[in-house]
N, C-alpha and C positions, 0 to 999 in steps of 0.2 A: 550179256554184260560185256562191254568193250574193255580192252586192255587200257585204253586212254582213261576211261572213267575210273577204273581201279587205281591207276597211277595217280589220278587227280585226288582221289580220296586219301591216298597215303600222304601226299604232299600236304593236304589240308590238315590231316591229323598231326603231322610233324610240326606244322606252324602252331597248331593248338597247344602241343606239348611245350614248344619254346615259349609261348605266351604265358604259360604258368610261371615262368621265371620272374615275371613282373611282381607277383606275390604281394604281400602287405609291406607297408613302409611307414616310417615315422617322419613327420614333417620336420624340416630343419628349424633351428632355433630362430633364424631370421629369414625374412622373405624378400625376394627380389620383387620390384614393382612390375606391374603388368607390362609385357613386351614379348619379344621374340628371342629365341636362342637358335642361331643359324649355324648349321653343321655342314662342312664340306666333306664329300666322300668320293671315292673312286668306285667304278663299277665292279667291285669285288671286295671280299673280306668281311671282317666282323662288323663293320659299320653298316654294311648292306643288310646283314641279319638284324642288327639293332633297329634299323629303319623299318624293316618289314614287320618286326615283332610288335612295335608300338608301345613297349614298356616304358621308354623314356618319356613319351608323351603323357602317359598316365601318371608318372612320378611328378612331372612338372605342372600338370593341370591345376592342382590345388594352389600353386603359386601364380596362377594366371599367366603362365608363360607358354607361348606357342612354339613348337619346334618346326623349323624350316630347313629342308634338306636341299643342297645344291650339288649336282654331280660335276666332277672335273675329270679331264682325260689323264692327268698326271699330277704328281706332287708339286713341281715347281709353280705351275699356274695356280694351283690351289693356294699356295702360300702367298702368291701375288694377291689373291682375293682376300686373304687374311690381312695382308699389309694395308690394303686400301679400304678395309672395313666392310667388305661385303659378306664375310662370314666371321663367326666367333671362335670356331674350333674346327680342326681337321686332323686327319691321320696321313702321314707321309713316311717315306723311307728315310734313311739316315743322312743322305746328302742334301736334299732340298732345304732343310733348316740352315745349313751352312751358307748356301748361296743367298737365302733370304736375309739372314743376319748381316751378311756382308753388304747387302743392298740397303741396309738400314731398317729392316722390318722390326717392329717392337713386339716380338712374340716371346712366349715362354713355353718351356717343356713342362707338361703336366703328368706324363706317364709314358710307358713304352711296353711293347710286346717282346717276348723272347726272340733271340736270333733265328733267322730262317735262311741259312746260307745256300740251301738248295732251291730257294724260290727265285733265283735270278741266275742267268748264265750267258755265256758267249756261245752263240750257235752258228753253225754253217749248214749249207745244204748237204744232204746225204751223200751226194756224189762229188763234193768239194775235194780238191787236191790238198786242202789245208788239213793237216792231221795233228799239228801241235801248235801251241801258242807262238812259238818262234816263227811259224809259217805265216803269221799275221803281218810280218814286216813288209812295209810297202803296200799293204792292202787297204781297201776302203771298209771302214767299220761304221755302222749306223747305231746311234743311241739317242736317247732323249736327254738333252743338255741339263745338267744339274740334278738329274734323278739318281736314285740309289745305284743304278748300274754304271754310272759315270765313274764312281770310285772303284767298282769291281774291275773295270777295264784297266784303270791305272795300276791297281795292285797286281793283277794277273800279268800285265806286261812287265812290271818290275820283277816279278818272280821268274819270268822267262828270260830275263836279262835284256829286255827291250826298254826303250824310252817311249814316253807318250808320243813324242814327235816322230817315232818310227812308223806310225800308222796314220792313215788319212781318216780323220774322224768326220762323219757326216751327221749333223744334228737334225734328227727327225722325230716327230711324235710317233707313238706306236703304230697308228694306222698307216701313215706314210712310210714308216720304216718297214712294215711287213710287205707293203706293195713293192718297195725297192728290193727287198730281200727275194721276193718271189720272182721278179723279172731279172734278177742277177746284176742289178746296177750297184749293189754293194756286195762285198765278199763275206761279211759276217755281220751279225746283229747281236747287240747286247740288250737283253730284255728280261722283264720280270713276269711273274704269274699274274693273271691267267694267260697272258699273251704267250709266255714261254710254253706252257703246257699245250696251248692251241697249235703253236708252230710244230711241236713235236708230234702231236696226234694227226693234224691235218696236212702238214707239209712234209712230214718225215724228217724234220730238222735234226741234226746231230749236235749234241752238246760237246763243245770243245773244252769248256771248263765252267764250273759253277763256283759258288763262293766258299765251298768247304775248305777250311784250313787257311783261308786268305782274308775273307771279310765276314762280318757278322750278319749283314742285311737285317738290321734292327729297324722296326717301324715305331714311330713316335706319335703321340697325341700332343698337339700344340694348340695354344689359344692366344688370342691377343692379350697383351699384358693388362690393358685397361679392363677388359671383360673379366679376366681371371681374378684380378685383385678386387674388383667391385662385387663379384658374384661367386665367392668361394663355395657356397652351398650348392650351386648349380654344378660346378666342376666336380664336387664330391659325389653328387648324384650320378653324373655321367660315368665316373670311374667305377662306382658301385654297380651300375647296370652292366658295364662292360665286363667287370670281374665275374658276375653271375653267368653272363652269356659265354664268356671264355671257358669257364669251368664245364658248362654243358657241352660246348663244342669240342673240347679236348677229349671228352669221353664218348662222343657221338659223331665221329668223323664221316661215317657213311651217310648219316642223316644230314650233316652239313653240306656234303656234296649234292645230295638230292635237292635240298632247299636252294642252294646257289644256282644249280642248273635250272631249276624251275623259275626262279625269280629273275635271273638276268639272261636266260636263254642260252646257256652253255650246253654243249653236248655233255652227257653224263660222264663219259670217259675223260674228258678234259677237266671237268670239275673234280673228279676223283684224283687224278694225277696232281692237280694243283693243290688240293687240300692235303695231300700226303706230304707236301713240303711245308705246311703251316705249323706254327707253334702258337699256343694259346696260353694266356695267363698274364694279364696286365699288371705291371709293377710300377711303384713310385720311382721317380728319378733319383739316382744315387751317384756318388762320386765316380764309381767305375765307369758308368755309361757316359758321363760327362767327359771323362778323360778319353774315351774312345772317340767321341765326337770331336774333341780337340785335335786328335791325331788326323782326322779327316780334314779339318779346317786348315791345319798346318800344311798338309800335303797339297791341297788345292792352292794355297797361297804360294808355295814354292814353285808350282807349275804356272803361276800367274793366271789361274782360271777364275780367281776372285780378286776384286780390286783392292782389298785391304785386309789386314789381319783381323781375325775374329776371336774374341774371347767368349767361348761357349758358356762359361759359368754366368756371364751377364744375362743369359736367357733362362736361368734356373729360377723357378718361382720360389720366392721367399717363403719359408715355413711359417705357418700361423701358430 
């Protein structure tokens, strides 16, 4: 019996265990008409597990709703998809909703995951002469514009007594940024998991600073306002399935790493490091988290990184 076949059986057994979470359910009081529910996701995280699990499809099948999944490389482009109507719901970091709202996107916050400050970081090569944040002055730093790490860089520079203008920011998506980082055409890279964990494990990248004590790195579930207001039962079902899956994931991190590694092709060590940074436990939107988002919006307005003031509470879904 090969090691591969034994590993395959273990992975299949884990997926079977996760599938049990679908369980029994009660039909909602009102039903959405036949159609699609379109979810945007990135190639990592709890939505990947939800997609693979198939529980949401089972919950929505009696309502004659088909679930369609679309993968995006990063949060900002996902919210562009939400804005133009190509998806109904997505999960992104704390900064993309600010840029999207400033661009006029009619979206609403429907829930959030607990902070994951170690899930993003400013990294340099292992042999880099840069040893402190102050050493970034005058250096070229790569990041994905409008992503969660954009705010991390701003706040870490502020902590080090530097201005945003003290560094040369190069806006690159993760794949291009990694290539630039490897060949040395940028001095530092600000990135999130699992790209962060992969750079640490595969490239020996050194963490200059992560989000601890500086930013929360909270991820949010957002929906188009029209869809959320028209289909509240569907939103409730999604949050219920996420809550059950989060509870399992919080208590089974090693299994989460195995599943993610098998499903998206990560090396096991990368998945384990990345999952160690994760927090699980979806929560409803509250005043405290809206205020945190408002601080981010005000920061970016002051830096002229967004074109107009954003009132985050305008994107809060009205309570039913």
